Backbone as JSON, one array per atom type, in Angstrom:
{
  "sequence": "MAAQRGKDILLKIGDGGSPEVFTTVAGLRARTISLNAKTVDTTDGDSAGRWRELLAGAGVRSAAVSGQGVFRDAASDAAIREAFFAQTARRWRLIVPDFGTLEGPFLVSALEYAGEHEGEASFALSLASAGELGFTAL",
  "N": [[-20.75, 5.52, -20.02], [-20.43, 4.93, -16.6], [-21.11, 7.06, -13.52], [-18.31, 6.94, -11.99], [-16.66, 6.4, -8.93], [-14.24, 8.75, -7.13], [-12.65, 7.47, -5.46], [-11.67, 5.12, -6.15], [-9.71, 4.77, -7.83], [-6.25, 3.98, -8.6], [-2.92, 4.0, -7.01], [-0.04, 2.51, -7.36], [3.0, 1.67, -6.45], [5.29, 0.33, -7.89], [8.09, -2.32, -6.62], [10.51, -2.42, -7.77], [11.81, -5.25, -7.94], [12.53, -8.22, -9.79], [9.78, -11.17, -10.58], [8.15, -7.93, -10.74], [6.74, -5.98, -7.48], [3.75, -4.74, -6.52], [2.64, -2.06, -4.57], [0.51, -0.4, -3.61], [-0.24, 2.85, -2.91], [-1.13, 4.31, 0.48], [-4.15, 5.52, 2.24], [-4.63, 8.37, 0.6], [-6.26, 10.7, -0.37], [-7.03, 12.43, -2.93], [-6.37, 12.06, -5.82], [-4.74, 12.84, -9.19], [-4.85, 12.13, -12.78], [-2.18, 13.66, -15.2], [-2.51, 13.72, -18.85], [-0.23, 14.19, -21.15], [0.49, 16.18, -24.67], [2.46, 17.3, -25.97], [2.6, 19.6, -29.12], [4.12, 20.18, -32.86], [4.17, 22.85, -34.46], [3.52, 23.09, -38.07], [3.14, 25.23, -39.75], [3.51, 27.78, -42.37], [4.18, 30.37, -44.8], [3.07, 29.35, -46.89], [0.77, 28.06, -46.09], [-2.51, 26.6, -45.85], [-5.23, 28.98, -46.52], [-3.99, 30.41, -44.31], [-3.99, 29.31, -42.16], [-3.3, 27.47, -38.55], [-1.01, 24.57, -38.68], [-0.37, 21.12, -37.64], [1.76, 18.84, -36.63], [1.55, 15.4, -37.18], [1.85, 13.44, -34.92], [4.73, 13.73, -34.12], [5.12, 15.31, -31.37], [6.49, 15.7, -27.88], [5.33, 13.83, -26.01], [3.74, 12.74, -22.59], [3.15, 12.52, -18.9], [2.01, 13.75, -15.51], [1.08, 12.4, -13.06], [-0.7, 13.63, -9.64], [-1.29, 13.28, -5.96], [-2.6, 14.08, -3.03], [-2.79, 13.15, 0.48], [-3.39, 10.73, 3.53], [-1.04, 9.49, 6.33], [-1.0, 5.95, 5.87], [0.42, 3.55, 5.71], [3.21, 2.17, 6.62], [4.89, 1.16, 4.21], [4.36, 1.44, 1.72], [4.65, 4.62, 2.66], [7.6, 4.88, 3.11], [8.92, 3.55, 0.72], [8.02, 5.59, -1.26], [9.15, 8.0, -0.38], [12.38, 6.94, -0.17], [11.87, 6.51, -3.37], [11.72, 9.31, -4.0], [14.13, 10.61, -2.97], [16.91, 8.86, -3.77], [15.94, 9.98, -6.43], [16.14, 8.47, -8.51], [14.27, 6.71, -11.67], [11.27, 4.6, -10.46], [8.58, 2.06, -10.75], [5.6, 2.71, -12.08], [1.78, 1.96, -11.1], [-1.14, 2.9, -12.81], [-4.2, 2.72, -11.78], [-7.29, 3.05, -13.61], [-10.88, 3.41, -12.95], [-13.05, 0.82, -14.76], [-11.63, 2.57, -17.87], [-8.88, 2.31, -17.86], [-5.48, 0.96, -16.93], [-2.52, 2.8, -16.77], [1.4, 2.08, -16.76], [4.35, 2.71, -15.9], [7.79, 3.72, -15.84], [8.33, 6.37, -13.14], [9.25, 9.77, -11.71], [9.86, 10.63, -8.64], [8.9, 13.8, -8.57], [7.89, 16.21, -6.63], [7.7, 15.6, -3.23], [5.75, 16.46, -0.08], [4.83, 17.41, 3.16], [2.61, 17.39, 5.59], [0.72, 18.88, 8.51], [-0.95, 19.68, 11.24], [-1.65, 20.92, 14.32], [-3.84, 19.98, 16.01], [-5.02, 18.25, 13.79], [-4.46, 15.4, 11.67], [-1.56, 14.29, 10.32], [-0.72, 14.62, 7.23], [-0.68, 14.24, 4.11], [1.37, 15.27, 0.1], [2.05, 14.06, -3.06], [4.16, 14.1, -5.93], [4.03, 12.91, -9.27], [6.53, 12.55, -12.78], [7.0, 11.56, -15.54], [9.08, 9.75, -16.23], [9.73, 8.25, -18.87], [8.58, 5.55, -21.6], [5.25, 5.24, -21.47], [2.92, 2.36, -20.51], [-0.27, 1.03, -21.68], [-3.24, -0.2, -21.31], [-6.15, -0.98, -21.49], [-9.06, -1.28, -19.57]],
  "CA": [[-20.67, 5.03, -18.96], [-21.5, 5.36, -15.57], [-20.31, 8.09, -12.73], [-16.85, 6.44, -11.24], [-15.33, 6.66, -7.2], [-12.7, 8.82, -7.28], [-11.61, 6.44, -4.17], [-11.49, 3.53, -6.64], [-8.35, 5.24, -8.81], [-5.46, 3.46, -7.43], [-1.93, 4.91, -7.62], [0.81, 1.67, -6.87], [4.92, 2.18, -6.59], [7.24, -1.01, -7.4], [9.55, -2.19, -5.9], [11.93, -3.11, -8.51], [12.25, -6.85, -7.85], [11.24, -9.42, -11.05], [8.59, -10.24, -10.89], [8.07, -6.42, -9.89], [5.71, -6.43, -7.03], [3.5, -3.03, -6.29], [2.56, -1.9, -3.65], [-0.94, 0.16, -2.61], [0.15, 4.0, -1.57], [-2.64, 3.95, 1.29], [-4.23, 6.95, 2.41], [-4.99, 9.09, -0.71], [-7.55, 11.2, -0.73], [-7.21, 13.16, -3.88], [-6.01, 11.49, -7.11], [-5.38, 13.15, -10.37], [-3.37, 11.85, -13.32], [-2.62, 14.7, -16.22], [-1.98, 13.24, -19.78], [-0.12, 15.66, -22.38], [1.26, 15.67, -26.0], [3.32, 18.75, -27.05], [1.88, 20.18, -30.97], [4.51, 20.79, -33.43], [3.61, 23.54, -35.39], [4.21, 23.38, -39.24], [2.79, 26.25, -40.55], [4.21, 28.56, -43.02], [3.61, 31.12, -45.47], [2.33, 28.9, -48.03], [-0.39, 26.88, -45.08], [-4.22, 26.49, -46.75], [-5.82, 29.62, -45.7], [-3.01, 30.47, -42.71], [-4.3, 28.46, -40.81], [-1.87, 27.12, -37.8], [-0.41, 23.05, -39.23], [0.53, 20.24, -37.29], [3.02, 17.29, -37.76], [0.9, 13.97, -36.4], [2.62, 11.8, -33.92], [5.83, 14.32, -33.7], [5.64, 16.17, -30.41], [7.0, 14.53, -27.02], [3.74, 13.09, -24.69], [3.96, 13.24, -20.62], [2.39, 12.54, -17.99], [2.1, 13.92, -14.64], [0.44, 12.71, -11.64], [-0.52, 14.08, -8.35], [-2.1, 12.83, -5.28], [-2.74, 13.84, -1.38], [-3.76, 12.39, 2.17], [-3.09, 10.85, 4.75], [-0.65, 8.51, 6.2], [-1.82, 4.7, 6.74], [0.95, 2.1, 5.36], [4.75, 2.32, 6.73], [5.81, 0.46, 3.59], [3.91, 2.6, 0.53], [5.28, 5.16, 2.75], [9.12, 4.27, 3.02], [8.96, 3.53, -1.09], [7.82, 6.62, -1.62], [10.36, 9.22, 0.72], [13.27, 6.21, -1.28], [12.18, 7.27, -4.23], [12.44, 11.02, -3.75], [15.7, 11.13, -1.92], [17.18, 8.54, -4.56], [15.56, 10.31, -7.58], [15.86, 7.21, -9.69], [12.67, 6.55, -12.0], [10.72, 3.47, -9.96], [7.74, 2.26, -12.41], [3.88, 3.11, -11.23], [0.82, 1.27, -11.82], [-2.01, 3.57, -12.22], [-5.8, 1.93, -12.3], [-8.29, 4.28, -13.61], [-11.61, 2.13, -12.98], [-13.29, 1.34, -16.86], [-11.07, 3.45, -18.31], [-7.88, 1.49, -17.9], [-3.93, 1.22, -16.59], [-1.1, 2.91, -17.13], [1.89, 1.67, -16.17], [6.22, 2.7, -16.52], [8.69, 4.55, -14.91], [7.98, 7.86, -12.83], [10.4, 10.03, -10.82], [9.13, 11.69, -7.59], [8.84, 15.64, -8.27], [7.74, 16.8, -5.24], [6.82, 15.19, -1.85], [4.9, 17.33, 0.59], [4.5, 16.42, 4.45], [1.99, 19.27, 6.59], [0.38, 18.84, 9.34], [-1.76, 20.99, 12.28], [-1.64, 20.66, 15.81], [-5.49, 19.09, 15.97], [-5.14, 17.01, 13.21], [-4.19, 14.31, 11.69], [-0.14, 14.42, 9.4], [-0.6, 14.21, 5.89], [1.24, 14.05, 2.36], [1.34, 15.16, -1.28], [3.06, 14.12, -3.68], [3.68, 14.72, -7.51], [4.68, 11.98, -10.01], [6.57, 13.25, -13.65], [6.82, 10.19, -16.45], [10.2, 9.93, -16.78], [10.2, 7.23, -20.01], [7.62, 5.05, -21.71], [4.59, 4.41, -20.19], [1.8, 1.27, -21.68], [-1.61, 1.37, -21.08], [-4.07, -1.54, -20.91], [-7.67, -0.9, -21.31], [-10.27, -2.37, -18.77]],
  "C": [[-20.48, 5.54, -17.62], [-20.5, 6.28, -14.6], [-18.75, 7.33, -11.96], [-16.83, 6.91, -9.64], [-14.31, 7.56, -7.91], [-11.88, 7.85, -5.97], [-11.4, 5.54, -5.22], [-10.12, 4.02, -7.5], [-7.22, 5.28, -8.18], [-4.06, 3.68, -8.21], [-0.98, 3.78, -6.86], [2.3, 2.03, -7.57], [5.73, 0.61, -6.72], [7.77, -1.09, -6.56], [10.85, -2.75, -6.53], [12.58, -4.49, -8.73], [11.75, -7.22, -9.73], [11.44, -10.48, -10.5], [8.57, -8.97, -9.78], [6.58, -6.82, -9.24], [5.03, -4.35, -6.5], [2.71, -3.08, -5.28], [1.23, -0.72, -3.58], [0.01, 1.56, -2.31], [-1.46, 4.31, -0.92], [-2.81, 5.23, 1.33], [-4.58, 8.19, 1.82], [-6.5, 9.75, -0.67], [-8.25, 12.0, -1.88], [-6.25, 12.45, -4.62], [-5.95, 12.84, -8.04], [-3.99, 12.77, -11.18], [-3.72, 13.18, -15.3], [-2.1, 13.89, -17.43], [-1.48, 14.13, -20.48], [0.72, 15.68, -23.84], [1.4, 17.07, -26.45], [3.03, 18.66, -28.79], [3.41, 20.52, -31.73], [3.96, 21.41, -35.08], [4.8, 23.5, -36.68], [4.33, 24.02, -40.21], [3.55, 27.39, -41.16], [3.58, 29.67, -43.87], [2.49, 29.88, -46.92], [1.08, 27.7, -46.83], [-1.39, 27.39, -45.91], [-5.04, 28.05, -45.99], [-4.77, 30.65, -44.29], [-3.18, 30.23, -42.09], [-2.99, 27.13, -40.27], [-1.92, 25.51, -38.73], [0.25, 23.0, -38.03], [1.5, 18.87, -37.57], [2.28, 16.02, -36.72], [1.72, 13.38, -36.3], [3.68, 12.7, -33.69], [6.04, 15.07, -32.43], [5.82, 14.6, -28.92], [5.16, 14.43, -25.9], [4.97, 12.91, -22.89], [2.74, 13.23, -19.58], [2.84, 13.33, -16.47], [0.82, 13.61, -13.56], [0.47, 13.38, -10.86], [-1.18, 13.41, -7.35], [-1.94, 13.33, -3.8], [-3.58, 13.19, -0.64], [-3.45, 12.27, 2.94], [-2.16, 9.35, 5.36], [-1.54, 7.16, 6.87], [-1.09, 3.77, 6.33], [2.23, 2.72, 5.38], [5.51, 1.58, 5.1], [5.6, 1.56, 2.32], [4.91, 3.9, 1.0], [7.16, 6.3, 3.12], [9.81, 4.04, 1.03], [8.82, 4.92, -1.45], [8.85, 7.5, -1.37], [11.27, 8.21, 0.17], [13.18, 6.43, -2.27], [12.72, 8.84, -4.49], [14.08, 10.91, -3.52], [16.81, 10.79, -2.91], [17.37, 9.4, -5.93], [15.71, 9.65, -8.36], [14.23, 6.93, -9.43], [12.19, 5.33, -11.75], [9.8, 3.31, -11.02], [6.4, 2.35, -11.2], [3.27, 2.19, -11.85], [-0.28, 2.28, -11.42], [-2.89, 3.42, -12.9], [-6.49, 3.17, -12.12], [-9.71, 3.2, -13.6], [-12.32, 2.15, -14.23], [-13.27, 2.74, -17.83], [-9.46, 2.16, -18.85], [-6.38, 1.75, -16.74], [-2.96, 1.75, -17.46], [-0.09, 2.68, -16.36], [3.25, 2.28, -16.77], [6.4, 3.91, -15.07], [8.67, 6.48, -14.52], [9.22, 8.59, -12.25], [9.72, 10.99, -9.35], [9.45, 13.43, -7.73], [9.04, 16.34, -7.35], [6.84, 15.84, -3.82], [6.51, 16.38, -0.48], [5.24, 17.13, 1.37], [3.95, 18.07, 5.05], [0.97, 18.33, 7.8], [-0.11, 20.18, 10.6], [-1.75, 20.58, 13.19], [-3.19, 20.22, 16.2], [-5.64, 18.57, 15.01], [-4.28, 15.76, 12.75], [-2.17, 14.56, 10.31], [-0.63, 14.26, 7.97], [0.55, 14.67, 4.77], [0.99, 14.69, 0.94], [2.42, 14.74, -2.19], [3.1, 14.25, -4.93], [4.49, 13.9, -8.16], [5.34, 13.02, -11.3], [7.18, 11.7, -14.5], [8.36, 10.29, -16.85], [10.68, 8.97, -17.79], [8.66, 6.72, -20.95], [6.65, 4.75, -21.08], [3.31, 3.44, -21.48], [0.73, 1.71, -20.81], [-2.17, 0.02, -21.79], [-5.19, -0.91, -21.06], [-8.33, -2.01, -20.96], [-11.29, -2.76, -19.29]]
}
């Protein structure tokens, strides 16, 4: 696999409609997607060589997404702000080139706004998975 441009990772928020229409979160300069799986330790006194044993497929899986950038699009800004204040899970689509697409419900767990006197206004957001995510390989 060849190196990828970070700017090609897309973060899109759904409108809740049927069919769902996704709007790209514009102005993002940095994005991070973290996939996590907790482990369930089943080690006991009879474990071979007293090595840790893990129960396959038993842990809780989660995803966290963060991004930061500058304001570029009123529609995506309004959708993110609305999702934060309502604290309702919205469907998000995360597209990573040459890897795949993750899609499912996320809560906006943090929303930050910042700006310097002689600079542009910026924002940062954090998303926490709130249900089952689907994955489609590209």
